[in-house]
DSSP file (Angstrom, degrees, kcal/mol; ACC not computed):
  #  RESIDUE AA STRUCTURE BP1 BP2  ACC     N-H-->O    O-->H-N    N-H-->O    O-->H-N    TCO  KAPPA ALPHA  PHI   PSI    X-CA   Y-CA   Z-CA
    1    1 A M              0   0    0      0, 0.0    50,-0.6     0, 0.0     2,-0.3   0.000 360.0 360.0 360.0 136.3   88.7   94.0  106.5
    2    2 A F  E     -A   50   0A   0     89,-0.5    89,-2.8    48,-0.2     2,-0.3  -0.763 360.0-152.2 -98.2 148.2   92.4   94.8  106.5
    3    3 A W  E     +AB  49  90A   0     46,-3.1    46,-1.6    -2,-0.3     2,-0.3  -0.884  14.4 176.5-121.0 149.9   94.9   92.7  108.5
    4    4 A R  E     - B   0  89A   0     85,-2.3    85,-2.5    -2,-0.3     2,-0.2  -0.938  40.9 -84.0-142.6 166.2   98.3   93.4  110.0
    5    5 A I  E     - B   0  88A   0     39,-0.6    83,-0.3    -2,-0.3    82,-0.1  -0.509  50.6-108.7 -67.6 138.3  100.9   91.7  112.1
    6    6 A N    >   -     0   0    0     81,-2.3     3,-1.8    -2,-0.2    -1,-0.1  -0.611  25.1-150.3 -69.2 115.6  100.1   91.7  115.8
    7    7 A P  T 3  S+     0   0    0      0, 0.0    -1,-0.2     0, 0.0    -2,-0.0   0.680  91.2  66.7 -66.5 -15.4  102.7   94.2  117.2
    8    8 A A  T 3  S+     0   0    0     78,-0.1     2,-0.1     2,-0.0    18,-0.1   0.633  79.3 107.3 -78.1 -12.5  102.7   92.4  120.6
    9    9 A C    <   -     0   0    0     -3,-1.8     2,-0.4    78,-0.1    15,-0.1  -0.401  48.3-170.7 -69.9 140.6  104.2   89.3  119.0
   10   10 A N        -     0   0    0     -2,-0.1    15,-3.1     2,-0.0    16,-0.3  -0.861  24.9-167.5-128.4  94.2  107.8   88.4  119.7
   11   11 A L  E     -C   24   0B   0     -2,-0.4     2,-0.4    13,-0.2    13,-0.2  -0.619  24.4-168.5-101.8 143.6  108.5   85.6  117.2
   12   12 A R  E     -C   23   0B   0     11,-2.3    11,-2.8    -2,-0.3     2,-0.3  -0.998  21.0-155.3-122.5 124.7  111.3   83.1  116.8
   13   13 A W  E     -C   22   0B   0     -2,-0.4     2,-0.3     9,-0.2     9,-0.2  -0.762  14.9-178.9-106.8 145.4  111.2   81.2  113.5
   14   14 A R  E     -C   21   0B   0      7,-2.3     7,-2.7    -2,-0.3     2,-0.4  -0.993   7.3-165.7-137.2 141.8  112.6   77.8  112.5
   15   15 A R  E     -C   20   0B   0     -2,-0.3     2,-0.4     5,-0.2     5,-0.2  -0.995  11.7-178.8-131.6 133.2  112.5   76.1  109.1
   16   16 A W  E >   -C   19   0B   0      3,-2.3     3,-2.4    -2,-0.4     2,-0.3  -0.944  69.6 -58.7-127.6 108.5  113.1   72.5  108.1
   17   17 A D  T 3  S-     0   0    0     -2,-0.4     0, 0.0     1,-0.3     0, 0.0  -0.396 123.6 -14.6  54.6-113.3  112.7   72.1  104.4
   18   18 A D  T 3  S+     0   0    0     -2,-0.3     2,-0.4    -3,-0.1    -1,-0.3   0.129 117.6  98.4-106.0  21.5  109.1   73.1  103.8
   19   19 A Q  E <   -C   16   0B   0     -3,-2.4    -3,-2.3    15,-0.1     2,-0.4  -0.902  53.6-163.4-111.1 138.4  108.0   73.1  107.4
   20   20 A F  E     -CD  15  33B   0     13,-1.0    13,-2.8    -2,-0.4     2,-0.4  -0.976   7.0-173.8-126.7 130.2  107.8   76.2  109.5
   21   21 A I  E     -CD  14  32B   0     -7,-2.7    -7,-2.3    -2,-0.4     2,-0.4  -0.978   6.1-169.8-120.3 133.7  107.7   76.5  113.3
   22   22 A V  E     -CD  13  31B   0      9,-2.8     9,-2.9    -2,-0.4     2,-0.5  -0.991   8.0-158.4-127.2 131.8  107.2   79.8  115.1
   23   23 A F  E     -CD  12  30B   0    -11,-2.8   -11,-2.3    -2,-0.4     2,-0.9  -0.937   7.8-153.1-106.6 125.2  107.5   80.4  118.8
   24   24 A N  E >>> -CD  11  29B   0      5,-3.1     4,-2.7    -2,-0.5     5,-0.8  -0.858   6.1-168.8 -99.0 103.6  105.7   83.5  120.1
   25   25 A A  T 345S+     0   0    0    -15,-3.1    -1,-0.2    -2,-0.9   -14,-0.1   0.792  84.1  61.9 -63.8 -27.7  107.7   84.5  123.2
   26   26 A A  T 345S+     0   0    0    -16,-0.3    -1,-0.2     1,-0.2   -17,-0.1   0.868 120.1  23.1 -66.9 -35.7  104.9   87.0  124.1
   27   27 A S  T <45S-     0   0    0     -3,-0.7    -2,-0.2     2,-0.2    -1,-0.2   0.629  99.0-127.4-103.5 -17.4  102.3   84.2  124.5
   28   28 A G  T  <5 +     0   0    0     -4,-2.7     2,-0.3     1,-0.3    -3,-0.2   0.595  65.9 131.9  78.7  11.2  104.7   81.2  125.1
   29   29 A Q  E   < -D   24   0B   0     -5,-0.8    -5,-3.1    56,-0.1     2,-0.4  -0.717  46.5-150.9-101.7 148.2  103.0   79.3  122.3
   30   30 A T  E     -D   23   0B   0     -2,-0.3     2,-0.4    -7,-0.2    -7,-0.2  -0.942  16.6-169.1-114.9 138.8  104.6   77.4  119.5
   31   31 A H  E     -D   22   0B   0     -9,-2.9    -9,-2.8    -2,-0.4     2,-0.5  -0.971  20.7-138.9-132.4 142.6  102.8   77.0  116.1
   32   32 A Y  E     -D   21   0B   0     -2,-0.4     2,-0.4   -11,-0.2   -11,-0.2  -0.876  29.5-167.5 -93.2 128.7  103.3   75.0  113.0
   33   33 A L  E     -D   20   0B   0    -13,-2.8   -13,-1.0    -2,-0.5     2,-0.1  -0.937  16.4-126.2-121.7 143.8  102.6   77.1  109.9
   34   34 A S     >  -     0   0    0     -2,-0.4     4,-2.2   -15,-0.1     5,-0.2  -0.304  33.2-106.0 -74.2 165.9  102.2   76.1  106.2
   35   35 A E  H  > S+     0   0    0    -17,-0.2     4,-2.3     1,-0.2     5,-0.2   0.897 123.2  52.7 -60.2 -39.8  104.2   77.7  103.5
   36   36 A L  H  > S+     0   0    0      2,-0.2     4,-2.6     1,-0.2    -1,-0.2   0.917 107.7  50.8 -62.7 -43.2  101.1   79.7  102.4
   37   37 A A  H  > S+     0   0    0      1,-0.2     4,-2.5     2,-0.2    -1,-0.2   0.898 110.6  49.3 -61.4 -40.7  100.7   81.0  106.0
   38   38 A V  H  X S+     0   0    0     -4,-2.2     4,-2.8     2,-0.2    -1,-0.2   0.906 110.3  50.6 -65.9 -41.3  104.3   82.0  106.1
   39   39 A T  H  X S+     0   0    0     -4,-2.3     4,-2.3     2,-0.2    -2,-0.2   0.925 111.6  47.7 -62.3 -44.3  104.0   83.8  102.8
   40   40 A V  H  X S+     0   0    0     -4,-2.6     4,-2.3     2,-0.2    -2,-0.2   0.922 112.2  50.3 -60.7 -44.0  100.9   85.6  104.0
   41   41 A F  H  X S+     0   0    0     -4,-2.5     4,-1.1     1,-0.2    -2,-0.2   0.917 109.6  50.4 -61.0 -44.3  102.7   86.6  107.2
   42   42 A E  H  X S+     0   0    0     -4,-2.8     4,-0.6     1,-0.2     3,-0.3   0.891 110.1  50.3 -62.0 -40.3  105.7   87.9  105.2
   43   43 A L  H >X S+     0   0    0     -4,-2.3     3,-1.2     1,-0.2     4,-1.2   0.914 108.3  52.3 -63.0 -42.0  103.4   90.0  103.1
   44   44 A L  H 3< S+     0   0    0     -4,-2.3   -39,-0.6     1,-0.3    -1,-0.2   0.705  97.8  66.2 -69.7 -18.6  101.7   91.4  106.1
   45   45 A Q  H 3< S+     0   0    0     -4,-1.1    -1,-0.3    -3,-0.3    -2,-0.2   0.769 100.8  51.5 -69.5 -24.1  105.1   92.4  107.5
   46   46 A Q  H << S-     0   0    0     -3,-1.2     2,-0.3    -4,-0.6    -2,-0.2   0.903 129.8 -45.6 -77.4 -43.7  105.3   94.8  104.6
   47   47 A R  S  < S-     0   0    0     -4,-1.2    -1,-0.3   -44,-0.1     2,-0.2  -0.965  71.7 -63.8-173.7 174.1  102.0   96.5  105.2
   48   48 A S        -     0   0    0     -2,-0.3     2,-0.3    -3,-0.1   -44,-0.2  -0.501  51.3-176.3 -74.3 143.6   98.3   95.9  106.0
   49   49 A F  E     -A    3   0A   0    -46,-1.6   -46,-3.1    -2,-0.2     2,-0.2  -0.965  21.4-136.8-136.2 153.4   96.3   94.0  103.4
   50   50 A N  E  >  -A    2   0A   0     -2,-0.3     4,-2.2   -48,-0.3     5,-0.2  -0.621  40.7-100.0 -97.4 171.8   92.7   92.9  102.8
   51   51 A A  H  > S+     0   0    0    -50,-0.6     4,-2.3    -2,-0.2     5,-0.2   0.878 120.5  54.7 -62.2 -39.4   92.0   89.5  101.5
   52   52 A A  H  > S+     0   0    0      1,-0.2     4,-1.6     2,-0.2    -1,-0.2   0.906 111.1  44.5 -62.8 -41.4   91.4   90.6   97.9
   53   53 A T  H  > S+     0   0    0      2,-0.2     4,-2.4     1,-0.2    -1,-0.2   0.866 110.5  54.9 -71.7 -35.7   94.8   92.3   97.7
   54   54 A L  H  X S+     0   0    0     -4,-2.2     4,-2.9     2,-0.2     5,-0.2   0.906 104.8  54.2 -62.1 -39.8   96.4   89.3   99.4
   55   55 A I  H  X S+     0   0    0     -4,-2.3     4,-2.2     2,-0.2    -1,-0.2   0.925 109.1  48.4 -58.5 -44.6   94.9   87.1   96.7
   56   56 A Q  H  X S+     0   0    0     -4,-1.6     4,-1.7     1,-0.2    -2,-0.2   0.921 112.5  48.0 -62.0 -44.4   96.5   89.3   94.0
   57   57 A C  H  X S+     0   0    0     -4,-2.4     4,-1.7     1,-0.2    -2,-0.2   0.902 112.3  48.8 -63.1 -42.0   99.9   89.2   95.8
   58   58 A L  H  X S+     0   0    0     -4,-2.9     4,-2.7     1,-0.2    -1,-0.2   0.858 107.1  55.7 -67.9 -35.1   99.8   85.4   96.1
   59   59 A T  H  < S+     0   0    0     -4,-2.2     6,-0.3    -5,-0.2    -1,-0.2   0.884 111.3  44.6 -62.5 -38.3   98.8   85.1   92.5
   60   60 A N  H  < S+     0   0    0     -4,-1.7    -2,-0.2    -5,-0.2    -1,-0.2   0.810 115.2  49.1 -72.8 -30.6  102.0   87.0   91.6
   61   61 A H  H  < S+     0   0    0     -4,-1.7     2,-0.5    -5,-0.1    -2,-0.2   0.896 110.1  48.5 -78.6 -42.8  104.1   85.1   94.1
   62   62 A Y    ><  -     0   0    0     -4,-2.7     3,-1.1     1,-0.1    -1,-0.1  -0.876  66.1-151.8-107.1 128.4  103.1   81.5   93.1
   63   63 A D  T 3  S+     0   0    0     -2,-0.5    -1,-0.1     1,-0.2    -2,-0.0   0.853  99.2  40.7 -62.9 -35.9  103.1   80.3   89.5
   64   64 A D  T 3  S+     0   0    0      2,-0.1     2,-0.4     0, 0.0    -1,-0.2   0.162  81.4 131.9-102.6  18.7  100.4   77.8   90.1
   65   65 A F    <   -     0   0    0     -3,-1.1    -3,-0.0    -6,-0.3   -10,-0.0  -0.584  39.8-161.6 -76.5 126.3   98.1   79.9   92.4
   66   66 A C        -     0   0    0     -2,-0.4     2,-2.2     2,-0.0     5,-0.2  -0.917   8.5-153.1-113.0 107.6   94.5   79.7   91.3
   67   67 A P        +     0   0    0      0, 0.0     2,-0.1     0, 0.0    -2,-0.0  -0.348  45.1 138.6 -80.8  62.8   92.4   82.5   92.7
   68   68 A D  S  > S-     0   0    0     -2,-2.2     4,-2.1     1,-0.0     5,-0.2  -0.314  71.9 -88.0 -95.1-176.5   89.1   80.7   92.6
   69   69 A E  H  > S+     0   0    0      1,-0.2     4,-2.3     2,-0.2     5,-0.2   0.870 126.7  53.9 -63.5 -38.2   86.3   80.6   95.2
   70   70 A D  H  > S+     0   0    0      1,-0.2     4,-2.5     2,-0.2    -1,-0.2   0.888 108.7  50.4 -62.4 -38.6   87.8   77.7   97.1
   71   71 A T  H  > S+     0   0    0     -5,-0.2     4,-2.7     2,-0.2    -2,-0.2   0.907 109.2  50.4 -65.6 -42.1   91.1   79.6   97.4
   72   72 A R  H  X S+     0   0    0     -4,-2.1     4,-2.4     2,-0.2    -2,-0.2   0.912 111.8  47.7 -62.6 -42.2   89.3   82.7   98.7
   73   73 A I  H  X S+     0   0    0     -4,-2.3     4,-2.3     2,-0.2    -2,-0.2   0.921 111.8  50.3 -64.0 -43.7   87.5   80.6  101.3
   74   74 A H  H  X S+     0   0    0     -4,-2.5     4,-2.6     1,-0.2    -2,-0.2   0.912 110.9  49.0 -61.7 -42.7   90.8   78.9  102.3
   75   75 A L  H  X S+     0   0    0     -4,-2.7     4,-2.9     2,-0.2     5,-0.2   0.917 110.1  50.7 -64.6 -42.5   92.5   82.3  102.6
   76   76 A D  H  X S+     0   0    0     -4,-2.4     4,-2.1     1,-0.2    -1,-0.2   0.909 112.4  47.5 -60.2 -41.0   89.7   83.7  104.8
   77   77 A T  H  X S+     0   0    0     -4,-2.3     4,-2.2     2,-0.2    -2,-0.2   0.903 111.7  50.5 -65.5 -41.6   90.0   80.6  107.0
   78   78 A L  H  X S+     0   0    0     -4,-2.6     4,-2.7     2,-0.2     5,-0.2   0.926 110.4  49.0 -62.4 -45.8   93.8   81.0  107.2
   79   79 A L  H  X S+     0   0    0     -4,-2.9     4,-2.1     1,-0.2    -1,-0.2   0.907 111.5  49.6 -62.0 -41.5   93.4   84.7  108.2
   80   80 A A  H  X S+     0   0    0     -4,-2.1     4,-2.6    -5,-0.2    -1,-0.2   0.888 111.4  49.7 -63.4 -38.8   90.9   83.8  110.9
   81   81 A S  H  X S+     0   0    0     -4,-2.2     4,-2.0     2,-0.2    -2,-0.2   0.919 110.2  48.9 -66.8 -43.9   93.3   81.0  112.2
   82   82 A L  H  <>S+     0   0    0     -4,-2.7     5,-2.2     1,-0.2     6,-1.1   0.867 112.8  49.4 -63.6 -35.0   96.3   83.4  112.3
   83   83 A D  H ><5S+     0   0    0     -4,-2.1     3,-1.4    -5,-0.2    -2,-0.2   0.927 108.6  51.7 -66.5 -46.1   94.0   85.9  114.2
   84   84 A D  H 3<5S+     0   0    0     -4,-2.6    -2,-0.2     1,-0.3    -1,-0.2   0.847 108.4  52.5 -59.0 -34.4   92.9   83.2  116.6
   85   85 A L  T 3<5S-     0   0    0     -4,-2.0    -1,-0.3    -5,-0.1    -2,-0.2   0.586 115.0-119.8 -77.6  -9.7   96.6   82.4  117.3
   86   86 A G  T < 5S+     0   0    0     -3,-1.4    -3,-0.2    -4,-0.4    -2,-0.1   0.625  83.1 116.2  81.9  13.1   97.2   86.0  118.0
   87   87 A L  S   <S+     0   0    0     -5,-2.2   -81,-2.3    -6,-0.2     2,-0.3   0.799  79.9  19.7 -85.9 -29.8   99.8   86.4  115.2
   88   88 A I  E     -B    5   0A   0     -6,-1.1   -83,-0.2   -83,-0.3    -2,-0.2  -0.850  67.7-168.6-129.8 169.7   97.7   88.9  113.2
   89   89 A E  E     -B    4   0A   0    -85,-2.5   -85,-2.3    -2,-0.3    -6,-0.0  -0.985  36.0 -82.6-153.2 157.9   94.9   91.3  114.0
   90   90 A P  E     -B    3   0A   0      0, 0.0     2,-0.6     0, 0.0   -87,-0.3  -0.376  42.3-137.8 -61.3 142.9   92.4   93.5  112.2
   91   91 A D        -     0   0    0    -89,-2.8     2,-1.5   -42,-0.1   -89,-0.5  -0.922   5.0-153.4-108.0 116.6   93.9   96.9  111.2
   92   92 A C              0   0    0     -2,-0.6   -89,-0.0     1,-0.2     0, 0.0  -0.694 360.0 360.0 -88.8  87.7   91.6   99.8  111.8
   93   93 A L              0   0    0     -2,-1.5    -1,-0.2   -91,-0.0    -2,-0.0   0.485 360.0 360.0 -66.5 360.0   93.1  102.1  109.2
């Protein structure tokens, strides 16, 4: 499955050190995001990705990123959470 940014989102970002808060004006909801979630979101702003390609991009982005099975499960959970929040959506290419 490929993922993309939800085009209906109208986001306002705030960062304090390594903490990220995003307000979605379209939904009226505010969300706390991890640094990894923000990096995934930034990658998806460039184009649609599937989880396998995101793993490759994250491996290139972070020096200590370990693409093992636990990481893949964590990324799948993160993508599902971002989808549940309405920030990303499946991309039907």
